[in-house]
N, C-alpha and C positions, 0 to 999 in steps of 0.2 A: 559853545562862544568860539571865536574866533581871536585869533593872536595877531596883534598887532606891534608893528615894529617901527618905532620912529628914528631920526640918522638924522646927524648934524644939527642944523638949527631947527629944526622940528623938534627936536628930542631937548634941546634946553631952553627952548620956548614952553614946551609942555611940561618939565620936569619930571619926564618918563622916559624912558625909551624902550619898553616892553610891557605889553597890558592885557589881558584879557577880555573882551566886548562882544555883548553878547548881539548878533545882528547876523539876519537870513539873507542881506542882501549887500552892496558896498554900501550902495543909496543909504539902507538903513543905517548903515553904522555909521557913515559919514551926519546923517543927522543926528545918531546919539552923541556925537563927537561937539556938535554946534551947539545942543544943548547944555555940554559939561562944561567945555572950551572953548568959547565963541570966537577966541583970537588962533587958538589952534586951528579952527577949522576954517577960517580966516586965511590963514597961513598957507592951508592947504588945498585952496583955489586957485594959488597959483599957477599960474603957465607953463611953469618951469618944473613943477611940483611932478613923477612919475608914481605910477602907482603899479606896483604890482600883487597880486594873489596867486598865490602858492607859487613863486618864484619867475610866471610872466607877467612883462607888462599888459597893461591892460588899459583902455581909454573908456569904456564905458560900462553901465552900474552891469555887474555878474551876481549870480547866486552863489554865496559861501556854506559851506559844510561847516559841521562844528572844528573841525580840528584844520580847517583854513588857518592860512598865515596870509596876514593882507603887512605889504610895507609900504609905508610913504616916504620917497627917495626924494630930497633935495638937489637943487643945483650942485654938482660936484664941479671942482677947481684943483687942477694938475697939469703933471705930465707926465 
């Protein structure tokens, strides 16, 4: 199972910050989220939301290992 981390408004929307989700690919993980929480899935589709797998930013679908960490990062503000 992949360890999924949500930050900022994404965590607030979902009501959780960390969860184990069964998925073999990033696309499968997004599909699982779509089925469980359509509002969160919609928020993850925003162009400014970045995705990191094992602490590396990714733009495409990637394979996940059972110990993979997937982080969804909303836009940050500050300076």
